[in-house]
N, C-alpha and C positions, 0 to 999 in steps of 0.2 A: 509396562513401565520398565525403564532401564534399572538395573540393579547397581550399576557402577557410578551413581551420583554421589556428590560430596556430602549432601545432606538433603533432608526433605523440606528445607526452608523454602517458602514460595519465591523469594528473590533468587536463590540459588537455582531452583528448578527452572525458572524463567530464563536465567542466564545460560543454563545448559543448552537452550534452544537459540536464544538471541544474542549470546555473549561474544560473538565474533564481529569483525568490522563489516561484514557484507550482508548478513541475513536480513537485517531491518531495511537495508537499502533495496534489496530485491523486493521485499514486501511493499516498500514505499512506491516503487515503480509500478507495481501491479495496482495498488490502491489509488495512487494519485495521478499517475501518468496514463494508466489504462493499458500497460504492456501485458500481453497475454502469451506471446511466443518467445522462444529462446533468443532469437535474433534481436527482437525488440528490447529485451532485458540486457542483452550484451552491448547494446548501443547507448546505455546510460552514461551520464557525464563522468562517472568515476572510473570508467574503463575496466570493469571486472574482467578477469581472464575466463576463457571458456571452461576450463577445468574446474575452477572455483565456482562459477555459476551453476555448472551441472551438479556439483556436490551440494550446493545450498538449496537448489530446487528439489533434489532428492530428499534432503533433510526436511524441508518444509512439507513435502508430500508425506513422508514417513510420520511426521508429528501431527498430521491432520490439519495443517493450515492452508495447504493448497491441494487441489486435485489436478490430475493430469489426464487428458483425453485426446484421442486422435482428432486431428483437424479434418473435417469432411471435405474441405477444399484442396487439401494437399496431403498426399500419402506419407510424406516424410516429416510433416510438422505435427507438433502437439500443441494443445491449448492448455494453459494453466488457468485455473479458476480459484478464487478465494472460497474458503469455507466460512461458516458462521464464526468459528473461533478467530480467524484472521480479521473478519470484518469488525469484530468487537475490539480490535486494536486501534481503531480510528481515534478514540479519545486519547490514547497513549501517544499516538503520533501528533495530535494537536497540542498536547501538553509539552512534548519534546520540542516541537516547533516553536511554541510560545517562549520557552526557556531560551532556545537558541537565538530567536529574534531579539530578546531582551538583553542577552549577555554576550553575544558574539557578533563579529562583523560579517553578516550574511550578505550575499548578493541579492539585490532587489528581485531579480527574476526568479530566484530560487525561493525567496520568501513570499512571493505574491500569492501563490495558492494557499499557503499556510496562513497568511494574514486573513484571508476570507474565512477560513475555517475557524481560526481563533476568535475573530471578531463576532462570529455568529454563536459561539458558545455551544453548550450541550444540545439545544433544539436543532441547530444546524448540523451538528455531528450526527444526531439521530436521523435526520433527513438524508444525509449523505450515506449513512449506513444502509438505509432502505434502498437508495439508488444502487448501491453495490450489491445488495441482496438480489435486486431484480436483474442486474447484469450478470451475476455470477451463479445465482441459485435459481433464477426464474421468477416470473412476476408473482407467483403464488407465495414467495417467501417474504414479500413486503409486509410490514406490520401495520402500516397505515396508508391511506391513499396518497398519491403524489400531490404535493402542494401546487398551487397556481404559480405561474411565472417560470422563470428560467430555472433549470436544475442547478443543484449545487455544483456539479461537475462543470456546467457551462459557465457559472460565475467564476469558478477557480481558473478555468482555461482563459476566460476573458481577462482576468487580472494578470495572468501569466503573459499573455500576448501584449497587453498594454505595457507591462514592465520591460519586455523585450524591445518593443518599439521605442520606449523612452531611453533605453540604454544604447540603442543604435546610433 
C-alpha cells in the first residue's frame, strides 16, 4: 500500500484510485461496452488522449482492478480483463447512473444501458456481475448458473440500439 496517502479514510483511499476524470470512464467502457483493447478504449465518446489512457490503464493494473495479457491473435495487442475487485463496482456504477438519470440531462442513448441495470436492481446487478466473471475470469468464476432468457449484456445492448434508432 502507498505511504503517501492523505488519510486512511475509505472515501479518501478510494478517491486515490478513482478521483480523476478518466479512471471510472475507462472502467465503464470495459464493464458496459465490452472494450478489452487499447484502441477500443481510445475510441470512447469522451475522446481520451492516448497518453492519459495508457497511464490510467497502468494505474488500474497496478491497483489490481484490471489484468493485462498478450492477445494471442495479434503480437502487438494486449487484452485487458476485469478482476473481481472491478466487477464488484457494478452496483456503484448502477447507483451513479441512477443519480445521473434522475438529476442531470443525460442523452437517451447513454442512459439506455443504465436504465436496464437500474430498473433490475440488485438481482440484475448480481446476474451481470456473474456474466462479467465468466467473460473476464472464466466460467468457473460464476457464482450461480446462468438464468434463462437473454443475458443482461444483451438486454442492455438492445436498449442502447433502440435508443440510437429512436434518436436517428
